[in-house]
C-alpha positions in Angstrom: 0.0 0.0 0.0 1.1 3.6 -0.6 3.5 4.9 2.0 1.7 8.2 2.1 -1.2 6.4 3.5 0.8 5.3 6.6 2.3 8.7 6.9 -1.2 10.3 6.8 -2.7 7.8 9.3 0.2 8.4 11.7 -0.9 11.9 12.3 -4.7 11.6 12.2 -6.3 11.5 15.6 -7.9 8.3 16.6 -11.4 9.8 16.9 -11.3 10.7 13.2 -9.9 7.3 12.1 -12.6 5.5 14.0 -15.4 7.8 12.7 -16.2 9.1 16.2 -17.2 5.6 17.3 -16.2 4.3 20.7 -14.2 1.2 21.2 -17.3 -0.6 22.7 -19.3 0.3 19.6 -16.7 -1.1 17.3 -16.4 -4.3 19.2 -20.2 -4.7 19.3 -20.4 -4.2 15.5 -18.0 -7.2 15.2 -20.0 -9.3 17.7 -17.4 -9.1 20.5 -18.2 -8.3 24.1 -14.8 -7.2 25.2 -11.4 -6.2 23.8 -9.9 -9.3 25.4 -12.2 -11.6 23.4 -11.2 -9.8 20.2 -7.5 -10.2 21.0 -7.9 -13.9 21.8 -9.9 -14.5 18.6 -7.5 -12.9 16.1 -4.3 -13.2 18.2 -3.3 -9.6 17.7 -0.8 -7.5 19.6 -1.8 -4.0 20.6 0.6 -1.5 22.0 -0.6 1.1 24.6 -0.6 4.7 23.5 1.2 6.1 26.6 3.7 4.5 29.0 3.9 5.5 32.6 7.4 5.4 34.1 8.0 3.4 37.3 7.8 5.1 40.7 11.6 4.8 41.1 12.2 6.5 37.8 9.8 9.3 38.6 11.5 9.9 41.9 14.9 10.0 40.3 13.8 12.4 37.6 12.0 14.7 40.0 15.1 14.9 42.2 17.4 15.5 39.3 15.3 18.1 37.6 14.7 19.9 40.8 18.4 20.1 41.6 19.3 21.3 38.1 16.4 23.9 38.3 17.6 25.4 41.6 21.3 25.4 40.6 20.6 27.0 37.2 18.3 29.6 38.7 20.7 30.7 41.5 23.8 30.5 39.3 22.5 32.5 36.4 20.9 35.1 38.6 24.3 35.6 40.2 25.9 36.1 36.8 23.4 38.8 35.9 23.7 40.5 39.3 27.5 40.4 39.2 27.7 42.3 35.9 24.8 44.7 36.7 26.1 45.7 40.2 29.8 46.1 39.5 30.8 48.7 36.9 34.2 47.1 36.2 32.4 43.9 35.1 30.5 45.6 32.3 32.8 44.6 29.5 31.9 43.7 26.0 32.4 40.0 26.5 30.5 40.1 29.8 27.5 41.6 27.9 27.4 38.4 25.8 27.8 36.3 29.0 24.7 38.1 30.4 22.8 37.3 27.2 23.9 33.6 27.6 22.7 33.7 31.2 19.4 35.1 30.1 18.9 32.2 27.7 19.7 29.7 30.5 17.2 31.5 32.8 14.5 31.1 30.1 15.3 27.4 29.8 15.2 27.1 33.6 11.9 28.8 34.1 9.9 27.8 31.0 11.3 24.4 30.0 12.7 22.4 32.9 9.6 22.4 35.2 7.0 21.9 32.4 9.1 19.2 30.8 9.2 17.3 34.1 5.4 17.7 34.4 4.9 16.3 30.9 7.2 13.3 31.6 5.6 12.4 34.9 1.9 12.9 33.9 2.3 11.6 30.3 -0.8 13.6 29.4 -0.5 17.2 28.3 -2.7 19.2 30.6 -1.8 22.8 29.8 -3.8 23.4 26.6 -2.9 24.4 23.1 -1.8 28.0 23.9 0.8 26.8 26.5 1.9 24.0 24.1 2.8 26.6 21.5 4.2 29.2 23.9 6.4 27.0 26.1 8.0 25.2 23.3 8.6 28.4 21.3 10.2 30.2 24.3 12.4 27.1 24.9 13.6 26.9 21.3 14.3 30.7 21.2 16.4 30.4 24.3 18.3 27.4 22.9 19.0 29.2 19.6 20.0 32.4 21.3 22.5 30.6 23.5 24.1 28.9 20.5 24.3 32.1 18.6 25.7 33.9 21.7 28.4 31.3 22.2 29.4 31.5 18.5 29.5 35.3 18.7 31.7 35.2 21.8 34.1 32.9 19.9 34.2 35.4 16.9 34.7 38.4 19.2 37.4 36.5 21.1 39.2 35.5 17.9 39.2 39.1 16.6 40.4 40.5 20.0 43.4 38.1 20.1 44.3 37.7 16.4 43.4 41.2 15.2 43.8 43.5 18.2 44.1 46.7 16.3 40.9 46.1 14.3 39.1 44.8 17.4 40.1 47.9 19.4 38.1 50.0 16.9 35.0 47.9 16.3 34.4 46.1 19.6 32.4 48.7 21.4 29.5 48.4 23.9 27.1 49.9 21.3 28.1 47.3 18.7 27.7 44.5 21.3 24.2 45.7 22.2 23.2 45.7 18.5 24.6 42.2 18.0 22.8 40.9 21.1 19.5 42.4 20.0 20.0 41.1 16.5 20.7 37.5 17.6 17.6 37.5 19.8 15.4 38.7 16.9 16.9 36.2 14.6 16.3 33.4 17.1 12.6 34.4 17.3 12.2 34.4 13.6 14.1 31.1 13.0 11.9 29.0 15.2 8.7 30.8 14.4 7.4 27.9 12.3 6.8 26.0 15.6 4.0 28.4 16.4 2.1 27.1 13.4 2.7 23.4 13.6 2.5 22.8 17.4 -0.9 21.4 18.3 -2.5 19.3 21.0 -3.5 16.0 19.5 -5.9 13.4 21.0 -5.2 9.7 20.9 -7.3 6.9 22.2 -5.7 4.1 24.2 -7.3 0.8 23.0 -6.6 -0.9 26.3 -8.1 1.5 28.8 -10.3 3.6 26.5 -8.7 6.7 27.9 -8.1 9.6 25.5 -4.6 11.2 26.0 -3.6 14.6 24.9 -0.1 15.2 23.4 1.7 18.4 22.5 3.2 17.5 19.1 4.4 19.0 15.9 1.6 18.4 13.4 3.4 18.7 10.1 1.5 18.1 6.8 4.0 15.4 5.9 6.5 13.6 8.1 9.3 14.5 5.6 8.8 18.1 6.6 9.4 17.2 10.2 12.6 15.3 9.3 13.8 18.3 7.2 13.2 20.7 10.1 14.9 18.5 12.6 17.9 18.0 10.3 18.2 21.8 9.7 18.0 22.5 13.5 20.7 20.0 14.3 22.9 21.2 11.4 22.6 25.0 12.1 22.2 24.8 15.9 24.9 22.2 16.7 27.1 20.9 14.0 28.0 24.2 12.2 28.4 26.3 15.5 30.5 23.7 17.2 32.7 23.3 14.1 33.0 27.1 13.8 33.9 27.6 17.5 36.4 24.8 17.3 38.3 26.4 14.4 38.2 29.9 16.0 39.4 28.7 19.4 42.2 26.6 17.8 43.5 29.8 16.1 43.3 31.6 19.4 45.1 28.8 21.2 47.8 28.8 18.5 48.2 32.6 18.9 48.4 32.6 22.7 50.2 29.4 23.6 52.3 28.7 20.5 53.2 32.1 18.9 52.8 34.0 22.2 52.1 37.1 20.3 52.5 40.5 22.0 49.9 43.2 21.6 51.2 46.2 19.7 50.2 48.5 22.6 52.5 46.6 25.0 56.2 47.1 25.1 58.3 43.9 25.0 59.7 43.1 28.4 57.2 45.1 30.4 55.3 43.7 33.4 52.1 44.5 31.6 53.0 42.1 28.8 53.2 39.0 31.0 50.2 39.9 33.0 48.1 40.7 30.0 49.1 37.4 28.4 48.1 35.5 31.5 44.7 37.2 31.6 44.1 36.4 28.0 45.0 32.8 28.5 42.8 32.5 31.6 39.8 34.0 29.9 40.3 31.9 26.8 40.5 28.7 28.9 37.2 29.6 30.6 35.4 30.2 27.3 36.8 27.0 25.8 35.5 25.0 28.7 32.1 26.6 28.3 32.0 25.5 24.6 33.1 22.0 25.4 30.4 21.6 28.1 27.8 22.9 25.6 28.9 20.4 22.9 29.0 17.4 25.4 25.7 18.2 27.1 23.6 18.7 23.9 25.1 16.0 21.8 22.9 13.1 23.2 19.7 15.1 22.7 20.5 15.9 19.0 21.5 12.3 18.3 18.2 11.0 19.9 16.2 13.6 18.0 17.6 12.4 14.7 17.1 8.7 15.5 13.5 9.4 16.7 12.5 11.3 13.5 14.4 9.2 10.9 13.9 5.7 12.3 10.4 6.1 13.8 11.5 5.4 17.4 8.6 3.7 19.0 7.1 5.0 22.3 7.9 2.7 25.1 8.9 3.1 28.8 12.5 2.6 28.0 12.5 5.1 25.1 10.5 7.6 27.2 13.0 7.3 30.0 15.9 7.7 27.6 14.4 10.9 26.2 13.9 12.3 29.7 17.6 11.6 30.5 19.0 13.2 27.4 16.8 16.2 28.0 18.1 16.3 31.5 21.7 16.2 30.3 21.0 19.1 27.9 19.3 21.1 30.6 22.3 20.6 32.9 24.3 22.9 30.6 22.2 25.8 32.0 24.0 25.5 35.4 27.4 24.5 34.2 28.4 28.0 33.0 28.1 29.8 36.3 30.2 27.1 38.0 32.9 27.5 35.3 32.9 31.3 35.8 33.2 30.9 39.6 36.2 28.5 39.3 38.1 30.0 36.3 37.5 33.7 36.6 38.6 35.7 39.7 36.4 38.7 38.9 33.2 36.6 38.9 34.4 34.6 41.9 34.9 37.8 44.0 31.6 39.2 42.9 29.7 36.0 43.6 31.2 35.9 47.1 30.3 39.5 47.7 26.8 39.0 46.5 26.4 35.9 48.8 28.2 37.6 51.7 30.9 35.0 51.7 34.4 36.1 52.8 37.4 34.4 51.1 39.6 32.4 53.3 43.0 34.1 54.0 46.1 32.5 55.6 46.9 33.9 59.0 49.7 36.5 59.1 49.6 37.0 55.3 48.8 40.5 54.2 46.8 41.2 51.1 48.9 43.0 48.5 47.1 45.3 46.1 48.3 44.8 42.6 48.3 47.5 40.0 45.9 46.8 37.1 46.2 50.1 35.3 47.1 48.4 32.0 43.8 46.4 32.1 41.6 49.5 32.2 43.4 51.7 29.8 40.9 53.3 27.4 43.2 52.5 24.5 43.7 48.8 25.2 41.5 46.0 24.0 39.5 44.6 26.9 40.5 40.9 27.2 39.5 40.4 30.8 36.0 39.3 32.0 
């Protein structure tokens, strides 16, 4: 039979396929008194529409999602407050870091809790409007975070490899325009979701219960596959490849060539200090990119497998999807932890915000170091 028939039937709600007849009416028309009698007579195997996870799995997911939610919420709020409250933290790169933290906060508030509710309850209980809105906000946040990471890599590459040009073009005004542009582009890129996301009804033949699912109702399954492939390509493969090439060039410049900025005199104390700061900041950003690539890889792989090989719904597959989503969401709290461990400015600001005093060794006096060369209006800002 024509494959289009199967593709069409896959997306038609059960109440339409059965011509609005109940299961009891269909069984009665076939002279069967129960579903069990029909199964015994024809020896058929029916799969349930929805699979509930075990109590142990639910408890583990609730605990894990709650921990990630709290850590991501607190961590990213600290990042935003650190940059907003301290004037010296308001650098061009930190403006992009605040944009990244904003994306993570959107994922934390609009995606993590509602994804957990959907996993635990199986049935979508929030209606069509929330189905469209929550998924759209989540995808906008994910796209904006990817674009922000890529933009940071480009800005870092220019600042290290082309310092004279970067000194002229890398301004706060330009950063604000880029950030606004990438958010607008993110909203436009995922706008098709607003038109294809629908709440579909499916009847469970075993229990007779009608379940509601928030799904992408494409006219043809090939459109869904194309959209998924484009998202994976443009939101993971190309950005990760681009960032890898850019940071490899930066690493080559800082660790192999050990280039000296034209504004620094050879042999000066500022030269060594500036090089250390550049290396430290670059290490931090590279770690952020690696964590992004590692955390979101399983989700993209499962998405491709699900859409291209018709991954069946089962308890094991539902649990697998919940876990890969959890790993992807964990990227939202990784970044603040990286900033706290690899950046002294963020670490000091986090401690001050949380009213935590750093531990000092007894009898050791704190020496104030001169950082005049880092705040010169004529030097490229390489610190965070």
